[in-house]
N, C-alpha and C positions, 0 to 999 in steps of 0.2 A: 271309393267312389268319388270322391271329391278330390277334382284335378289342379286345385290352385284355390285362390280365394272363393271363387265360385265353384259351381259345381262340374262348368267345362272348362274350366281354366281362369283367363284374367277378367273375362266380360261376364257382367250379369246378364243371365238369359230367361226366357218365359220357362227351361226347365228349374232354376232358381226359387223363381215367384210362385210357381205352382207347389212346389214341396215345402215352401216356407209357409204359405197358405195351409197346407195339409198338414203342416208337423206343428203350427200355433193352434188349429183346432183340436188337434188330438190333444196337446197338453192342456188346452182350456176345457174339453168336454169329457175326455176320457183320462183325468189325470193317472188313474191306476194303470192303464197300458202304457202310457209314455213312461211311466219309473219302471216298469217290467221292461221295455223296449229298451231302456237304455241308451241313446243313439245321441253320444257324445258329438258326433260332426254335424249332425241335423240341428242338435241343440246351438251349437256355434254359428252354423249358417245362419238361423234364424236371428240370433243376438245381431249377426254382422246387417243381416238385413234390415231388421227393426229398429236398427240405429240410423238408417237413412230416412231423413225427412219423409221422401216418396211413400214408403213403408209406413211410418209412424203415425201419419195422416189420415192413413186409410184405416187405421184400428178402432174399431167401435169401441171399444173400452177406454180410450184416452181422446182427449181433445187435442185439437189443432198445435196446442202448446204444449201437449205431453202430459197433462193432467190429467188423472182420472176424472170421472164427472162427478165424485163425490167433492169435489174440491180439494182434495189431498195431493201432496206434492209431486211433481212430474215423473214421469216413469221413465228409466233410461234402459236401452236395450231391450230384450224381450218381455214385454207386458205379460205374458203366462209364464214366463222362467222365475221371474222373481217375485211372484206372489204367493 
């Protein structure tokens, strides 16, 4: 399904943004479903995207410095996959 570092090749597209938003929502809100689905490519895509400052700053679970709201250490990669 994924044709390179991003869904359609070398460039980030709306498809990547949409899929990462979907996958992060599923992992956060439907953890049992995410585990059963076992989508390694989507998990990797999410980690790649969430490592970008543009994605990280939009994640409501983290502040702009990458730290969760409870003042814990900054979260790297996908916030939902590491907790």
